N, C-alpha and C positions, 0 to 999 in steps of 0.2 A: 287450718293454717291460712293466713291472708294471701290472696292472689296478687301477683305483681304484673301490671300491664305497662306497656311502653307506647307512648305517643311520640312518633318520630316525625320531625319536620325539617323542611329546607326552604331557605329564603333566596329568591331570585330577583335581581334588579340590575339595570344598567341606566345611567343618567342620560338625559336627552342627547341624542346624536352619537352616543358612544359606540353602537354597533357599526355605524358607518366609519367612525374614527378607527376602530379596531381593524376592519377589513382593509382600510386604506394604508395603515401604518404597520400592521403586524398580522399577516394572514394566518400564521401558525397559531398565535394566541387566539385569534378570532375563531379558528377551527376548534381549539380546545374548549373554549367557552361555549360555543354553540352546541357541541356534543353533550355538554353538561345539561342542557335544557331537554334534550331528547332522551337521555339515558334513563331517567326514572320510569319512562313508559315501558322500556324493554324489561325492566325487572318487575314492574307491576304485572305485566303480562305473564312473565315466567312464574311468578308466585301470586296467583289470584287470591289466595287466602290471606295475603299480607294487606296492610293498610298503612299509609303514611300521608303526610301533608306536604303540599308544595304551594308556596306563596309567590305571587307575581306582583310587581309594582305596575301601576297603570301605564307608566311611561315605557316600560319594557314591552308590554303588550302592544302599545302604540307603534313601537319600532318593528315588531313582528308583522304588523299590517302594512308597513311601508313597501310598495311595489319594488322600489330599488333594493331594499334590504332583502326581500324575498328572492329577487333575481340574483343578487351578488352572492348570497349564501346558498344558492340552490345546489352547488356542487358539494356542500357539506351536509345540509339538512333541508328537506322539503318542509318549509315552515308551515304553510297552510295544512299539510297533512298532519304535522305534529300537533297543531292546535286542535284539529278534528279528533285526533286520538285522545288528547287530554279531555275533550268534551265527552267522549264515550267511555273513558276509563273510570269506573266507579270506585275502585279501591285506592284511588288518589283523591284526597280531599283538597280542593282549591281554597286557599286562604287569602283574605283581603288585606290591603294595606293602603296607605295614603297614595294618591295618584302619582305625584311627583316625588314620593319618598322623602317627605319633610320630617324634621325633628319637631314633633308637635309642641312640646313645651317651650321651644325657642321661637316659633313663628307666631304671627298675630292670630289670636283666638278666632277672629272673624273669618279666617280662612279654613278653619278645621272642617266645617261642614262640607265645603266644596271639595277639599282634598279627599275626605272620607267617601262622600257619595260618588264622586267621579270614579274612584278606584273600584268601588262596589259595582257600579253600572258597567264598567268595562269588563269585569269578570262575568257578569250575567250575560252580557252581549256575546262574548266569545265562547263561553263554556256552558251556557244554558242553565246555570244554577247560581243562586245568590249565596255568597259566602256567609257562614254563621260565625266563623272564627276570624279574629283580627290579629295580625302581627304588627306591632308598632315599629316603624322603621328605626333602625339602630337600637331597638328595644327601649326607646325613649318613652317613658310613660309618666303620667301624673294623674292624680285622682280626678282632676277637672275634665279629663277626657271621657270619663264614664258616661255622663249624660249624652255627649255627642255620639259615642259609639252605640249606645242603646237607642238613640233617636233614629239611627240609620239601620236598625235591625240586627246589629251584632249581638250575639248572646255570650260569646266567649272572647277573652283576650289573653294573650301570652305575656307574662311578666317575668323578668329575671328573678330567681328565687331570693337573691340577697336583698331585694327591695320589698318583698312580701312580708307584712307584719300583721299577724293575726291579732284580733282585738282581745282575745283571751289567751293565757299562756298555753302553749302547745309544745310538744317535743318536736325534734327535727323531722321525724318521719311524717308527723301529722301537719307540719308546716309546708314542707317541700313536696310531699308526694300525695297531697290531697287537693281537691278543688275547693275554692273559697268564693264567697259572695263579696263583691265590692260595691258599696253604696255611696252615692254622693249626690246631694241636692235632690233626693227623691228618686233617682234613677239607680239601676243596679245592673251588673253583668257578672258572669262567672270568670274568675281569674284562674289561669292555669300556670302554676309556678314552673319555670324552666330551670332544670338543674344546671347551674353554670359550669361546674367542673366537668361533668360528663359531656356537656355540649362542647366544651373546649376540646375534649378528647375526640369527639365526633369530627370536629373540623380538622384535627391535625393527624389522627391515625389511631386505630384501635382494632382489636380482634374480638370475636364473639366470646371466647373463653374469658378474656380479661373483663369484658363488659358484664357478663353474667355474674362473675365473682364479685365485681365492684358493686353492682346493683344489690346482690345478696347481702353484702356487708352493710350497705347503706339502709337497707330495709329490714334488717334482722330483728329489730325490736318493735316492728310495727304491730299494732293490734287490729288494724283494719286493712282492707285492700289498698294497694298503692298504685298510683299512676306516676311513672317515671317519664318525664318529658325531656327529650333532647332535641335541640334545634340549632342549626348552624347555616351559614351560607352554603349554597349548593353548587356554586361555580367558581369559588375563589380558593386558591391554594393548589399545589400540585397533587394533593390527595384526591381531590375531586376532578381535577383537569387531566389526570393520568389517562392517556389514550390507550395504554395497555391495561385493560380493565382489571386483570387479575391482581395488579399492584395498587389499585385505587379503592375508594370506599365501596363501590358496588360489588366488585369482584372479590375483594379481600375480606370485607366485613359483612355486607348485606347478604350475599348469596350463601355463604357458609352459615350465617345466623339462621336463615330460613330453612336450610337443609337440616340443621340441628332441630329446629322447631318441628319440621315434618317427621323427624325420627323420634320425637318425644324427648329430646335431650336438652331442650332450652327451657329453663324455668320462668321465662318471661314471654308474654304474648303481645304482639302488636295489636293495637286497638284504635278506635276513634274516640274522641272525647265524648261524643254523644252516647256511645255504648257504655263507656265507663260511668258517665253521669246518670244513666238510667238505673244502674245498679248501686251507685254510690253518690246520690245527690249531695251537693254541698250543704253542710249543716253549720259551718263556721263563717264568720265574717272577718275580713282582713282589709287593711289599707295598703296601698302600694306607694312606697316612698318615691318621690320624684327622682329619677335617675335613668341610666342607660346601661348597655352592656359594656363589658371591659374589652377594649381594643388597644393595640399597641401597648404602651406603658401605663395606660389610664385604668382606673378602677371602675368607672361607670357610676360612681357615687355623685359625680357632677357631670357637667358637659364640657369639660376642659378640652376634649379632642376637637370639639366643634365651635367652642366659644371662649377658649382660654387665652387667645392672643388679642392684642389691640386691633390688628387688621380684621380678625374674625368678628369682633364686637362691632367695629365700624361697618362692616358689611351687613350685619344684622340690623344695625340702626338705619341703614339705607333702605332696607326692605320695609321697615316700620314707617319710615318717612313717606315712602312712595305709596304704601298701602293707605295711609291717612289722606294723602293727596288724591288718590284714586277715589276714595269714598266721597270726598267733598265734591269732586268733579262729576261723579256719577249722578248726583242729584240734579245737576243743571245741564248735563249733556247726555242724558239717557238716550239710547238708541243709535248713537254714533258708533260706527264700527271700531274707531280707534280706542274707545273706552274698553270694549271687550278684549281687544288685542293687547291693550296695556295690562289688563288684569291677568291675561294668560302669561305674559312675560313675568309678572310678579310671582305667580304661582310656580313657574319654572325656576325662578331664582331661589325658591325655598328648598330646592333639591339638596339633600344632606351632603352629597359628595362634594359640592362646591366648597363646603366648610371643612369637611373631613380632611382633605388634602392641603389645607392651609393656604399659604401664599401661592403655591403652585396652581391652585384651581380657583382661587378667589376671583381672578379676572373673568372666569366664565360666569360667575354670579353677577359681576358688574356689567357684563355684556347684556345680560337680561334686564337689569335695572335701568341701564342707559336706554335700551329700546323702549321700555315702559315710559321713561321720562320723555323721550322724543314724541311718542304717541300722545301723551297727555298734553304736551306743548302744542300739538296740532289742533287741539280742541279748546285750549285754554286761552 
């Protein structure tokens, strides 16, 4: 009978300056969120036989290194000690993403390498290991990303299952619960399909019995071993922020899940993608249709959450305009500090959150582009 393995993942991100904004404006919410970053360590230690993935954006890790943030959150979490524990905890796999959490298909392609490599280097610097798996921010993926990811050493990328299209006809089990190779312009990576429905349940609330039954139903007709991938934000929503842990994800779902596994009562086992791939190397090829995950009332089949309004489109146009101006000026003003500072502001402007929240947060994007524009004016 085919075995069923479970790849469990959590996505962690805060936009530039947000940890300071939280502690300034809502210390209770700041406490809830910061405890979400520490909690995975507690359960990884309690269940050393478990395995799960945690992805951090580079800009979140940068905020963790800010001495002011370390000091102001010290009554909640010892951030340096937390990072040291992540570095030492081997049953948590650290996953990479773009440094400033950009929606790659929406930003200038010339910035992809910078966003990818910076995020990867920050993880290597803080945790002593280079990530092999990539989580695309907002699950926004396109096949054009494959060469860039491969170029920077990524071997695996997670993609929402609704966008994964095998090149040969396959049943649902072999489409959603198997690894596939994605090739583009001579480069290739392994694609990990994320079960959208089960991941939505992970984010909103579930129990081990329901999960085991649902996974059993979904893989009942499989002829090969299955990898069920669930992935969600790890710090958003009351389910994860619940400070009474018995009522949240870790106490209500994860701990009972692991206790049942220890007792031999869970027909699913947590695994790493590398372990699954060793026993079940990808033998099929798939394309990933350009799209994102479903948030709010959107389907993820387009980018309407981030680029559906006129103001969002104008903001993106401003990023492209400035990026072109920066490139032109870099050629004749190389070495001037304002050039590098302007580019940093452009990269920050590409943070997905500025677009996600529409008109409420677009001014944050323009604050970055205005700074970039002023810096370029100083050398222009």
